[in-house]
C-alpha positions in Angstrom: -9.2 -13.0 28.1 -5.5 -13.4 28.6 -2.9 -12.8 25.9 -5.3 -11.3 23.4 -7.6 -14.2 23.2 -11.1 -13.1 22.5 -12.8 -16.5 23.2 -12.4 -19.1 26.0 -10.0 -21.9 25.4 -8.3 -24.4 27.6 -4.8 -26.0 27.4 -4.5 -29.7 28.0 -2.9 -32.8 26.5 -3.2 -32.8 22.8 -5.4 -35.4 21.0 -2.4 -36.0 18.7 -0.1 -38.8 20.0 3.3 -37.4 21.2 2.3 -33.8 20.5 2.4 -32.5 24.0 -0.2 -30.0 24.9 -2.9 -28.4 22.8 -5.4 -25.6 23.0 -9.1 -26.6 22.9 -12.2 -24.6 22.2 -14.7 -24.4 25.0 -17.6 -23.4 22.7 -18.8 -23.7 19.1 -17.6 -21.0 16.8 -18.2 -20.1 13.1 -15.8 -19.7 10.3 -14.0 -16.3 10.2 -14.4 -15.7 13.9 -11.5 -13.7 15.2 -10.1 -15.5 18.2 -7.0 -13.6 19.1 -5.6 -10.1 18.4 -2.1 -9.2 19.2 0.0 -6.0 18.7 3.3 -6.9 17.1 6.1 -6.1 19.4 3.9 -6.1 22.5 4.2 -8.2 25.6 1.7 -10.6 24.0 3.7 -11.0 20.8 7.4 -10.5 20.9 9.1 -9.6 17.7 12.8 -10.7 17.0 14.2 -8.7 14.2 17.6 -10.4 13.8 19.7 -13.4 15.1 21.3 -11.3 17.8 17.7 -10.9 19.3 17.4 -14.6 19.7 20.1 -14.8 22.5 17.6 -13.6 25.2 15.3 -16.5 24.7 15.6 -20.2 25.7 16.4 -22.2 22.5 13.9 -25.0 23.3 11.2 -22.3 23.7 12.2 -20.8 20.3 12.2 -24.3 18.7 8.7 -25.0 19.9 7.1 -21.6 19.6 9.1 -19.3 17.4 7.4 -18.7 14.0 7.4 -16.4 11.0 4.7 -14.8 9.1 2.3 -16.9 6.9 3.2 -17.2 3.2 0.0 -15.3 2.2 0.9 -12.3 4.3 1.1 -8.9 2.7 3.8 -7.5 5.0 7.3 -7.8 3.5 9.5 -8.0 6.6 10.1 -11.5 7.9 10.8 -11.4 11.6 10.5 -14.3 14.1 7.5 -14.0 16.5 6.8 -15.5 19.9 3.3 -15.5 21.4 2.8 -14.8 25.1 1.2 -16.9 26.2 2.0 -19.4 23.6 -0.7 -20.7 21.3 -0.1 -24.3 22.2 -1.5 -25.4 18.8 -0.3 -28.3 16.8 0.1 -29.0 13.1 -2.5 -30.3 10.7 -3.1 -29.9 7.0 -6.8 -29.8 8.1 -6.1 -26.6 10.2 -8.9 -24.6 11.7 -7.0 -21.4 12.4 -4.8 -19.1 10.3 -3.3 -15.7 10.7 -3.6 -12.2 9.2 -0.6 -10.0 9.8 -0.7 -6.2 9.2 2.1 -3.8 9.9 1.1 -3.6 13.5 -1.2 -6.5 14.4 -1.5 -10.3 14.2 -5.0 -11.6 14.0 -5.9 -15.2 14.6 -9.1 -16.3 12.8 -11.0 -19.5 12.2 -10.7 -21.1 8.7 -13.9 -23.2 9.3 -16.6 -23.8 11.8 -15.4 -25.5 15.0 -17.2 -27.4 17.8 -16.6 -27.3 21.5 -13.9 -29.6 22.6 -12.1 -29.5 19.2 -8.4 -28.9 19.2 -7.0 -25.6 17.8 -4.8 -26.6 14.8 -2.6 -24.7 12.4 -0.7 -25.6 9.3 3.0 -25.1 10.0 3.7 -25.4 6.3 2.1 -22.0 5.9 5.0 -20.2 7.6 7.6 -18.4 5.5 11.3 -19.5 5.6 13.6 -17.2 7.6 17.2 -18.1 6.8 18.9 -16.6 9.9 16.3 -18.2 12.3 16.6 -21.7 10.7 20.4 -21.4 10.6 20.4 -20.6 14.3 18.2 -23.7 15.1 20.2 -26.0 12.7 23.4 -25.2 14.7 21.7 -26.7 17.7 20.4 -29.6 15.7 16.9 -28.3 15.8 14.4 -27.5 13.1 11.7 -24.8 12.8 8.0 -25.3 13.0 7.9 -24.7 9.3 10.4 -27.5 8.6 8.6 -29.8 11.1 5.3 -29.2 9.2 6.9 -30.0 5.9 8.5 -33.1 7.3 5.3 -34.4 8.9 3.2 -33.6 5.8 5.4 -35.6 3.3 
């Protein structure tokens, strides 16, 4: 599979109005299935360590796809990450995926059973705050995925 995906998926228009594209499951899968593995800092998962590292990326791409580690992550460093290819997942409080970060790997797993045709959803509120990244976006009148999730969920 491309980009570290371990299962077949398809990207197409989201089932969420005005949400753009989404990634959908091709088959049924059980809770705790690992659906993607990525090495941090690899071509599949860019790791941006400081605000100077943001300059080589398109700001719209960063706005839509830049993310931080989950709040429950055991790693202490809070970088900004960019998936390649992008996840194309949208926000839901009824998410069906979550992430496990280790010092060298990002693992995407299912939080519940999913059926073929279901859209892959994550909870943006689970991302940690990264001051320098959010300040960078705010200067361009943009907000992070974390902030968008909090706004949508209130």
